[in-house]
N, C-alpha and C positions, 0 to 999 in steps of 0.2 A: 504495502498499499503505499501511495507517495505520502509524502510528508505533507503537502498540502491537504490534500485527501483527511489526513487525520484528522486535520487541525480543524477542518469545516466539521466531522463528524463528533469530534469533540465539543465542538463551538453549539451544534445543534442539540447534543444532549443536556449541555448546562442550560442552555434557553429552554429546551422543554422542563428540566426539573424546578427551574426557578419559577416558569409561568405554573405547573402544579402548586406550589409552595403560594406564591400568589392566591391564585384562587383559593387555596383552603383559606388562609389566613382571612380573605374580605368575603368568605362564607361562615368563619368561627363567631359563632353566637356570644361566647364567652363565659358561658356556663361550663359546670365542669365536666359534664358528656353523661352526667347519669339521664336514664332519661326518664321522661317528666307522662304521667296519668294525665290525660285529661282531665279536667275538674269542672266545677262550674263555672269557672271564671278563665279558662282556658280552651280554646277551641284551636283544633289543629287538622288545616286543612290545602287545599292546591286555591291559587290565586287565580280569582275571575274577571277582577276591575283593580285599575290600581288609579286613584280620583289624586293627582299632585297641586300642590297649589304654590310651589315654586321646585328647582332641582334640590331641593333639600327638605322641603317640608310635604308633609303628609295630611291629604286631606281627607280621604276616605279609602276604605278597602274593602272587597267581597270576598269572600272566600266561600268554597264548597268541602264540606265535611265528609269524612268520609260514610257516613248516612248516605250524603245526598242532600242534607241539609244547606241551604245558602246563608249566609251570615255578612250582615252587611255593619260593618265598623265605622267611628269617626275617628280622626284623629286631631281635628281642628287644629292644623298648622303647626303639630308638634312633629319634630325630628329625633329622629332614631340615630345613632352615631353610625350602625353596622346595617340600615336598613333605610337606603334614599330610596327615593319613589324609582328611580333608574334600577337598583338593586333589585326592589321587589318585581317592576318588569321583567328583567333577567327570570327570576323564580317562575315568574306565570310563562316564560316560554319556554321555558327547559322544563315546565310541569312537576318544579322542587317546592315539597309542604314547606308551611312556617305556621309556627305555633301563634296564637295572640292570645295575650295577656290583658284581661278586659274587665271594665269595671263598669257596671250600669247607673244613669242618670237619667231619670223618667221611662221615655221610652227608647232613649238613644244607648248604643253601646259604646263608651270611650276605650279606646286602645290607651293601654298603660304600657305595655313591652310589646317586642315580638322578636322570634326566635327562630330557629334554625329547626 
């Protein structure tokens, strides 16, 4: 193998490893990794709709849980460090589920946190 080809292959492998590492960090929820069982204030499901107020502010989120129920949550302009509207759109396109931690205010479900 020529030296130029060797260095090109090595650079490709390094770039691939770096990309996988960066994607892993981007999708890390910051939790310990322990599985969370959905409770009355957590719903896990696939994203159907993301409503953004800006590049960093989330307006609303709609997900479908495993039972097929559609949930609509309000974020009211909150910012979630690891879950920008564009990152949530990425989850939607790739079919990656999220867990929405929420509380009720009158007839609204308000997002407290979002995790992978």
